[in-house]
C-alpha positions as CSV (number, residue, x, y, z in Angstrom):
1,P,0.0,0.0,0.0
2,A,1.1,3.6,-0.7
3,G,0.1,4.7,2.8
4,A,0.2,3.2,6.3
5,V,-2.6,0.8,7.1
6,A,-4.0,-0.7,10.2
7,A,-6.6,-3.4,11.1
8,L,-8.6,-2.9,14.3
9,N,-10.9,-5.4,15.9
10,A,-14.6,-4.3,15.9
11,D,-15.3,-5.7,19.4
12,L,-13.7,-2.8,21.4
13,P,-16.8,-1.2,23.0
14,A,-14.7,0.9,25.5
15,L,-12.4,2.3,22.7
16,R,-11.1,5.8,23.5
17,P,-9.9,7.9,20.4
18,E,-7.0,9.4,22.3
19,E,-5.7,5.9,23.3
20,L,-6.1,4.6,19.7
21,A,-4.1,7.7,18.5
22,R,-1.3,6.9,21.0
23,V,-1.2,3.3,19.7
24,L,-1.1,4.3,16.1
25,D,1.6,6.9,16.8
26,T,3.7,4.3,18.5
27,A,3.1,1.8,15.7
28,S,4.3,4.3,13.1
29,A,7.9,3.8,14.2
30,F,7.9,0.1,13.0
31,P,7.5,-1.6,9.6
32,R,4.8,-3.8,11.1
33,A,3.4,-3.8,14.6
34,F,0.6,-5.2,16.7
35,L,-1.1,-4.7,20.1
36,S,-2.1,-7.7,22.1
37,D,-5.5,-8.0,23.7
38,A,-6.1,-7.7,27.5
39,A,-5.9,-11.5,27.8
40,G,-2.5,-11.5,26.3
41,T,-3.2,-14.2,23.7
42,G,-5.0,-12.3,20.9
43,T,-4.5,-9.2,18.9
44,T,-6.6,-6.1,18.7
45,L,-4.6,-4.0,16.3
46,L,-2.1,-4.8,13.5
47,S,-0.4,-2.1,11.5
48,A,1.9,-1.8,8.5
49,A,4.0,1.1,7.3
50,P,3.9,2.4,3.7
51,G,5.2,-0.2,1.4
52,Q,4.8,-3.1,3.9
53,E,2.2,-5.9,3.6
54,L,-0.2,-6.1,6.6
55,L,-0.1,-9.9,6.7
56,P,-3.0,-10.4,9.2
57,R,-3.0,-13.6,11.3
58,F,-6.1,-12.8,13.5
59,G,-8.0,-15.5,15.4
60,V,-7.4,-17.6,18.5
61,G,-3.7,-17.3,19.5
62,S,-3.0,-14.5,17.1
63,R,-0.5,-12.7,19.4
64,A,2.0,-15.5,18.9
65,R,1.4,-15.7,15.1
66,H,1.8,-11.9,14.7
67,R,5.0,-12.0,16.7
68,A,6.3,-15.0,14.7
69,S,5.5,-13.2,11.4
70,G,8.0,-10.4,12.4
71,A,5.5,-7.8,13.6
72,V,6.8,-5.8,16.7
73,E,4.6,-6.1,19.8
74,L,3.7,-2.7,21.1
75,R,3.6,-2.1,24.8
76,P,2.4,1.5,25.4
77,D,1.0,2.4,28.8
78,G,-2.5,3.6,29.4
79,V,-4.3,2.1,26.3
80,D,-6.6,-0.4,28.1
81,S,-9.5,0.6,25.9
82,V,-7.7,-0.5,22.8
83,R,-6.7,-3.8,24.4
84,Q,-10.1,-4.8,25.9
85,D,-11.8,-6.8,23.3
86,V,-15.0,-8.8,24.1
87,D,-14.9,-12.5,23.7
88,T,-16.6,-13.6,27.0
89,G,-19.0,-12.2,29.6
90,E,-16.0,-11.5,31.8
91,D,-14.5,-9.4,29.0
92,L,-17.7,-7.5,28.6
93,R,-17.7,-6.7,32.3
94,A,-14.1,-5.5,32.0
95,A,-15.1,-3.2,29.1
96,L,-18.1,-1.9,31.1
97,A,-15.7,-1.0,33.9
98,L,-13.6,1.0,31.5
99,G,-16.8,2.8,30.3
100,V,-18.9,2.2,27.2
101,G,-21.6,4.1,25.3
102,P,-25.2,4.2,26.4
103,R,-26.5,1.7,23.8
104,T,-23.7,-0.8,24.7
105,A,-24.5,-0.4,28.4
106,A,-28.2,-0.9,27.8
107,A,-27.6,-4.0,25.7
108,A,-25.1,-5.4,28.3
109,A,-27.7,-4.9,31.1
110,R,-30.1,-7.2,29.2
111,L,-27.4,-9.8,28.5
112,L,-25.5,-10.1,31.7
113,I,-26.8,-12.1,34.7
114,P,-25.6,-10.6,38.0
115,G,-23.1,-12.8,39.8
116,Q,-22.2,-14.8,36.7
């Protein structure tokens, strides 16, 4: 690609624009880079500099695959909203604790059973 590109997971309901900007700024220093999810096994963002292929390897265990593919693992502080994807009820509770929009909060209230 002529410009830098990034792939971002869609299941980041607590995403904060300023945190995403910080991750993208950090990623711009590397040919290819990724951010692991809060669980430490997946990937929430993968980026490639101009002229580099993105080479996505998303899915279960993607952190190890992205690292093995040569992408640099980013470790910026204070970007929890970009790392907190939602794969389980526990993940959703963690995202809710970070803060989500009103529609997500309303949907979560209907889905989650207290104490489970």
